[in-house]
Each structure stands twice: as structure tokens, then as C-alpha cells.
N, C-alpha and C positions, 0 to 999 in steps of 0.2 A: 377569650384571647385575652392575657394581661400585659397589659404597655407598661412603660416608664416615667414618667415624668423630666423630663428635660429638668435639667439641673439651669436656675438664672446664674444670667451670665454676670460674674463678676466686675461691679461696679469703682473703678479709679478711686483711692482715697481723696476726698476731698483736702484742697490743701488750705491750713488752716489761713485767715487774713491776718491775724499778729502775727504770722511766720512773712508773711509777705513786706507788711511794712518793716518789720522788722530787716528782713534783708535789702527792702529798699533803703530805709534810713544809714543802714551798713556800708550801701553803696555809695550813698550822697555825700556822708562825713568821708571816706574812701578818696572821694573824687576832689574834694572841697582840700585834702591833707595835699594833697600832690598837689594842687593849684596855689596853695600860700607857700607850701614847701620852691617851688619854682618860683616864683617872684620875689621871694628873699634873697633865694642863692644867685637872681640874674644878673644882679650889679656884679656881684663876684667872676663869676663867670665869665663876663666879659672885658672887665678890667684885666684878668689872668689871659684871656686873647687876645687884648693891646697888646698888653707887657712883652707875650711872646714875638707877636708881628712884629714888637718896635727892636725888640734883640735880632731875630733875624735882618732886620735890615742893617743893622750895623754892622751885620757879621758879613753879608753878601756886599757889603757897599764899602770900601777899608778909607778907614781915616773921619767915618760920618761918626753924627753926635745929635743931631737932631735931624729930627722928618717931619714930613706935612703930606696928605694926601690930595691928590691930582687927579679931576674931570674931566673931559671935555666939556666947552662949553661954546654952543656955537663956530665950533670946527678950532679952537684954539683950548689946552693944555691949559686949566687955571684950579689953585684952591678950594676942594668940597668944603659943602661949609657940614657941620654938623650933623643934621638929619639929609644930609644927599645922596641919594644913593647910585648906584650905576658902574659902568666898569671903571678900576681906577687903578693909579700907579701911584708910586712912594718917590718923592722927592728929595735927597740925602743933604745934609748939611754936615761943615766940621764946626768947631768948637766958635769959631768967629763967623759963623752966619752961610760959609763962601758955599756954594752949591759944588758936590761932589762927584752928583752920581743919580739918578733911577736904580728904586728896587721895582723888582717888575714878579707882582703875580702870576703863577698859572697853575694847570690841571691837564691828564690825561690818561686815555688808559695804559695803564704798564702791563706785566703776566697775570699779576694775579686781581689788582682793584687800581681805583682811579690811585695815581700819585699827584699831589698838590705839593707843589713847589715856590721859589720865590728865588731871581736873579739879580746880581746887578749889573748894571750897564752905565757906561761910559761915555757919553755920545762922542767928544772930542776924540777918541781912538777908536771908537766905532769895538771897541772889545765887551762881551761878557767880562765879568771881574769877582765873580762871586756864586755862587748856588749853595741853598739849604734847602733841603726835602725837608717840609713840613710836615707829610702827613702820608703815608707807606705803609700798605699789609701785602709786602714780596717776599719771595720765601726766602724766610728764615737761614742764614748761610751763604744764600746765593744772590740773589733781588735785592737783600737788603744792603750792598755792599753799596748802594749807590749813595747810601749816607754812613755808610760804615768802612766804604773807602778810604783812606785817607788821601792816594796816589788816583785814585778817580774827584773825587771832591775838588783837587788842587789845580786839577786838567783844566777848570773853568774860572780861574784866577787873571788869567788874559788871553782871552778864549777871543779868536777876530770872529766877527758874523757873517762877512764875504767872501763866496757867494751866501753862504749857506754852512752851519754848523753840520761836520757831518762825522761819524764813528768810522773810526780803524779797530783793526784786529790790532789786542793788546799789545805794545813793544812797536809796532807801527807808526806808529805816528811822524810826520816828518812835514805840515803846514800849521800854519799857526792856526785853520780852523776847525784841525783834526780832536778827536777826542778819542786817546785810548780806552777801547771796551770793558767791561768785564768779562775776566776769562767765564764760563759757566754760568755769566747773566747778560748773555746779549740783548735780549729782547727789552730789560730792564733798561740798561745803557741809551738803549735808542730811545728809547719811549719817554725817558730825559732830554734827550739833545731833539728830538720833537714838539716837545712842550715847549719849549724853549725860541729853536723856531718859528714857533708858531704864536710866540708871546712881539718876538721880533715882527714877522708881520705884519701883526697887529697894530704894532704900535710904534714903529720906524716913521712911519705916513705921519701921525701925531704927533710929534715932538718937534718943540723950535727947536730950529740953528743954533747949535752951542753958542753960548755968552746970552741968549734970550729963556731962561728958564726961569718962571716964577720964584721971584724973591721970597724967604722964610719971615715967614709974618710972625711977627709979635702971639706970644699965645692969649689969651681971654683969659681975664679974671671971673672967677664965681659968683654968681647975682649972691649980693648978701642977705 
């Protein structure tokens, strides 16, 4: 009786050490390149963000020409240091250095994704005096009207915050604390108002009495 010898199992081809070394070196160089590019462009990115924020503050606080960041220190609102982190708002001043209002950043869930915005607040009248959406991915043609619809945005130019801001059906606004919602984008409209109400809940108890705002600090000259 004849027998057939079994064929030996094929062994996986050995990976050449040079190829492994080449791939490792390529990965190292690619990673190094990404780090170098990031470090080189970071100052420009941060400068652009700072400029965009500055312009947003000036848009939401009418008459403002200067600003400074404020944080809570020991229960008191004070000017933040350059490297100081933490929750903050911005005090806005006119060209003579007179305080004209606060710019309050906030964010929250919209219909599609997170909405980031900033709004102006006048503590003397307890009114929102402006609103600007900084980032939004709401539905084009509907939800994006929270920053494209001029009438909706204008609704935040003289808006009472007490007892709280509420959204009403478009065209039915009758009170100073009401905002006409956007037809077809009710969820996005309410999201904007919810963010602002949350900002008021957070900061109202931390703000000094009108007239007690921190004075505008002179700009520090860069070290030579």
C-alpha cells in the first residue's frame, strides 16, 4: 500500500530587517515633522484665536474698544494673569478706559453638536446687549440661522434677564425677556437661550455691584 507524504507547511516569509528599520525611521521622521510644524504654527494659531475673540467681544458689547480677562480669585472677580487658567469672562471698556459691560462665553448642546457663543451683558440695566455664535454645526438652512438670521441675533441687543430669558413663537414676543424663536429651528433657538441663562446663573452671583468693576490695567511692555 503506497502512501503519499504530506507537503510541509509553508512558512511565512521573513520580514527583512532593513525594511523594518526603514519603516521605523520613516515613522519617526513623520512624527518629528508633525511636531515641528505644530510648534512652528502654534503661535500663529493662538494669535488668530485671540484676535477673533477680541473682535467678538467688541461686537457683543457696544462701544467697547478695549478688554481684559477676569477670573474669580478668593471670591472676588479680578484681572487674570497671562498664564492664569480657569473659568473666565471679559470686561470691556470704551476708548477712554470706562467700563461698558461684560462679555460672557458659554457653550452647550444644540440640535447637531456643541454650540459655542459669547454674549454681552450690561450689569447696570441687567440686560443682554449682544450675542455672537463662535462655533456651530447646526443644520444648514435651518439651525445655522442662529447666527445668519439678523432678526434673531438682533433680539439679543436689549434683552432683560429676569426672571430668565425665554423663547416664544416667532412674532409673538411681548415682554423684554422674550426672544422670537426661529421657525423650523426651535431646538437651536432654545439652545442659544439655554446657554445664556446658564451663563447668567453662573456669573450673576460673582459680579461686583455696578461701579465696582475692575479698572482697565495698562498693557505690559514686552521684555527686551
